[in-house]
N, C-alpha and C positions, 0 to 999 in steps of 0.2 A: 455812211457814218451812223453811229448809234445816237441815241438821245443825249442831250447835253449833260444830264445828271448821271448818266450810266458810267460806272467805273470799269476799270480794266478787268477786275475780278468777275464782274457780271458778264462781261463779254466772253471770258474764258469758260465760265460755267455754261453759257449758252452753246459754246463751241463743243464742249464735252457732251452736252445733251444731244446735240445734233449727231455727234459721232456714235453715241449710244443707239440712236435711232437707225443709223446706217449699219452698225456692227452689233447685232444682237448678242446677248449673253449666251454663250454656247451651252450652258447648263440648263437653260430654260426654253430652248428652241425645240420644236418638234422635228420629226424625221423628214417632213415634207420640204423644209428649207435646207436640209442636209447640213445644218450647223452642228450636228452631233459629231461629225467627223473632224478631228483636229486638222486634217489636211486642208479643209475649206475655211479654217479660221483666218481672218485678215490680220496681218502682222501690224498691229497698231499699239499705241501707248495704252489704250484702255485694256486691250487683250493681255498685254504684258503685265500691267498692274493687277489685273484680275488673277492671273496665274500666280504672281508673286504673293498675292494676298491669301489665296485659298490653297496653295500648294498642290499636293497630289489629289486632293478631294475633287478638283475640277475634272479629273479623268475617270471618276467612278462610273459614270453612265456613258462614257465615250464609245463611239462606234468606229472601228478601225478598218472597215471594209474597203474604203477608198484611199486609205493612207498609202504613201509611197513605200513605207516600210511596215510590214505586218508582223506583229508580235504574237507568236503562238502561246507564249506564257503570259497570261493576263497579269499575274502578280508581279512579273518582272517590270512591267511598266507602271502599274498602279500602286505598288508598295514602296517602302523605303529602300534606299540604296544599300542599307545594311540589314536587309531582311534576314539573310542567312545567319548573320551574327546574332541578331535579336532572337531568332528561333533557337539557336544553340544556347543562348543564355537562359531563355525560358525553359528549355528542356532540362538544363542543368539545375535550375531552381526547383522544378517539379521533382526531379530525381532526389535531391537532398531533402526535400520536404517529405517524400515517401520514406526515405531512410530514417529520418528523425521520428516520423510517425510510428514506424515499426519499433524503433528503440524505446520509445515511450510506452508502447503497448507491452513490450517485454518487461520493462521495469514495473509497470502496474501489475502485471501477472505475478512476477516473483514477489513483489511487495505484499500483494493481497494474500498469497499463499504462505508467507513467512519463510520463504526459501532463501538460502544464502546466495550471494552474488559472486563472491571471489572463490577461486580455487587455489591450487598449489602454485600456479603461475598466471601471468596476465598476457600470454602470447596467443595471438589469434591463430585459429586452426591447429591448436595443440590440445592433447588430451589433458584431463585434469585442470582445465583452465577455468572451471567454475560454471555455474548455470547461466550467467549473463553472456559471457563470451562464447559459450558452447551452443547458444541458440541460433547463431547466424553463420552465414558463409559469405565470402566475397571480400571486398576491400574493407580493411578495418577503419571505420570512420564512426565518430560519436560513440566509441566503445571503450574508452579508457575509464579507469576507476574514478578519476576526477570528474569526468563528464557525467556519468550516471549518478554520482553523489550530488552533483549540482542539480541535476534534474529531479532527484529525490527531494532535495531541499526545496525546490520550487513547488513541487507537488504538495509537500507538507505545508508550506505557507498558504497555498490556495485552499487546502482543506481546513486549516485553522481559521481562515477568513470566513469560510462558509459556516463553521461552527459558531464563531463569534457573532455572525449575522443572525443565526437562529437564537443564540443566547440573548442578544439584544431584543429580539421580538418577545422572548419569553420573560425576560427581566429577572425573575427569581430563579435560583439554582441551589443545588447541594454540591458539596465538595467531597471528593473521594481521593484519599492519598494512601499510598503504600510503598514500601521499598522491597526490592528483590534483586538478587545478584544475577548477572547474565552468565553466559557460558565461559567468559573470561574471568569470572569471579569479581567483577566490578559491580559494586552496589549502586543501584540506580533508584531514584525516586520517581514513582509513577503518579501523575496527576490526571484525574478525570472529573468531568462535570456531569451532573444529572439535572435535567430540566424538562419542562412540558412543552411540546410543540403546539402551535395554534390549533391544530386538529384535535388536541386533547390526548395525544399519544405521548407517553413518557419516553425521553431519549437519554441515553447514557453514552457520552462521547469521551474516548481517550484523547488526551491532548499531547502529552510529551513525556519523554524520559529525560530526567535531569540527573547528572552525576551527584550522588549523595555526598554532601559535605560533612556529614556526621549523623550519629543516631540520637543525639540529644534533641529534646523537643524545641529548644530555642533555635538551634541550627536549622531544623526542618521548617520551623515557622518562618524564619527569614527567607528561606528558599521559596516557600509557597507564596508569601506576600510579595516578593520581588517578581515572581511570575505573574501574579494577578495584576500588579501595577503596570508591568511592561506591556500587557495586552489590554489595558484599560477595562479590566473587569472589576467593578466596584464591589468591595467586600461588604458594603452595606446591604447588598441584595442577596447575600448568602443566607439561606434559611435552614441549612442542615449540614452536618458533617458525618462522615462514615469512615471509620478506621478499624483496625483490628484491636484486640484487647491488650496489646503490649502496654507496659507502664508508661513508656515515653509517648505513646499515642493517646491513651485513654485516661492518663492521670488527671485527677480532679483538680489539683492545685497547680501543677507545673507541666502537665502533659500538653500535647499539641492542641487538643480540643479546647483546653482552658485558655491557651494563648490566643487561639482564633476567636474565642468568645470575648476576650478582652477588647478586640476590635469591633465585634458585632455581637451583642447579647442575644440576638434572635437566631444565631446559628446553633441550633440544637444538635447535640451529639447523639448519634445512634450507632451502637457497635455493630460490626459486621455479623450478620446472623449465621452465616456459614462457619466463620471462625469461632463464634460462641458455641455453636452446636458441636464442633469438633473438640473444643476444650471440655465441654460437658461429658462427651463420650470418653475422652482420654482420662480425665480425672476420675470418672466413675469406674473405669476398668483398672486403673492403677491403685485404686483403694482396696482392691482384692489381690492378694499375693498369688492366688491360684490363677487368676485371669492374666496377671502380668507374666507368670511363668508359661502360660499357654501361648500367648502371643510371641514370646521369645522363641518358643519351640517352632512356631510357624515360620518365623524369619530364618531360624537356623536350618530348617528343612529346605527352604528355598535357596539359601546360600550354598548348601551342600550340593545340590544337584546343578545349580546354574553356574557354579565356579569351574565346572569341568564339562567339556563337550561330550566326553565319553560317558560320564555318569548321566548327563542329560539324555543321551541316546538310549541308555538302558531304561530310563524312566519312560521314555516315549514308547518303547516296545511293549510295556505293560499297560500303559494308559490307553483308554478308548479315545475315539476321535473327539476333539473339542474339550478335552480335559487336560488340566495341568495344575501345577502349584503356582501360587501367586505371591508377589512381593508385597510387603506392607508399605504404607505411606505414612509419613510423619504428619502431613497437613490434611490428608483426606481420610476421614474415618470410614467412609464407604469402601475404601480399599481393604480395610480389615475384614469387612463382611465378605468381600470377594475372595479373600484368602481362606476364610473359614468355610465358605461355600465350596471352594475347590477341594479342600481336604475332606469335606463331608461326602462329596460325590465320588472321590477317588481314593478313599481310605484303604480299601483292600488291595488295590493295585500298587499303591505306594509301599505298603508292607511287603508285597512280593518283590518289588524292585530293590528294596533295602536288603531283603534276604539274599537276593542274587548277588549283591555286592559283597555281603559278609561271606558267602560261600565261594566266592571267586578266588582261586588260588593265585592268580596273576595280579590281583589288586594289592596295592601297598597296604602295609599293616596299619598305618595311621588312619587311612580312610575306612578300613574295615572296622576299626575300633569306633570311629565316629558314627558309622552307619549302625553299628550294634547299639550304641548309646541312644541314637534316635529311635531305634526299634523299641528299646525298653521303655522309653518315655511315652511313645505312642500307644503302647499296650496297657498303660495304667488306667485304672477306673476313672481317675480325675480327668484325664485327657478325653476319654470317651464322653464323660458328662459335659465337659466344656464344648466339645464339638456339637453335641445336641443342643445345648443351651444357646450357643451363638448362632445356631441355625434353626431357632424355634419357628421361624417363618415357614420352614419347609413342612411342618407337621400340620 
């Protein structure tokens, strides 16, 4: 009998302790007592409870050399009963992760290069199915237009978050707004911000294309303010505005710049330097009738040869390598210099090409007359002077 004050619980605890002394923990015994081998484990409550408590971990260091049944496959005994199923699920997860990673890389590449995604159809392994579907082979997964548009949207949101984080660190910024039509002739409003990074390097970040609700300054002002407010960009930190010289943008009293200034008087307006220079060159040239007529001749000369592959081939037979006629640009004054420079270097060859068209009996009469008219205008003294004046850099 135990002590008078000893409870039944104490007696049971002592009993378990005595059993523990008799039946050691199989995970902590050394090989000398051979308790590493499950075949030598005593079938007791403590052993069963231990196995129930620690599961398959109690077999990690087990030695099966003396067991009645030897398992050649260690994982078969020491792993889960659904090991093959778990391995299959893991392999499936890794496979689709790799597929998604490849899809994301393709989207990033096409987006960075400004290439189109869609083609004439959205069928996998078909020709003319676009750059996105045409980059891969295999099972069509994660490749629908809705999937890559969603991935593009997620990427855009992450990029905007990074830009806003940079902007928050910089605090002050300048606002750049312009409108431009896309290939579908849909007018879109472009919003960009310019600020200084903590390293002192200026950064100019494009943020978004917004369908333009109108060309009036009030409508564009509402769009800009809604965008700034929706992204928690305080207008009070704006220190500059930069737009083109259009009246609805640069107007002193009702233009976009004046409306933004009504919200923040520190947002100084600075017109676009490139657009201003282009306007200066255009207005200076248009003030002279001879210059206007000369540039019209350059455009007509380009249109005459480029509108027909046959006439373009005739021009190429007379021109030397790397020489050609150039098209004028409405917005880039430098393109006019390129056109003048091309005519300056290939004047004699263009004259010969026009003569060959005029003398060609198989050519249509309307084109022969047009070529003859271009020849007459090219041979005038005024045209020769204009070619030299607009290429004064060459002398």
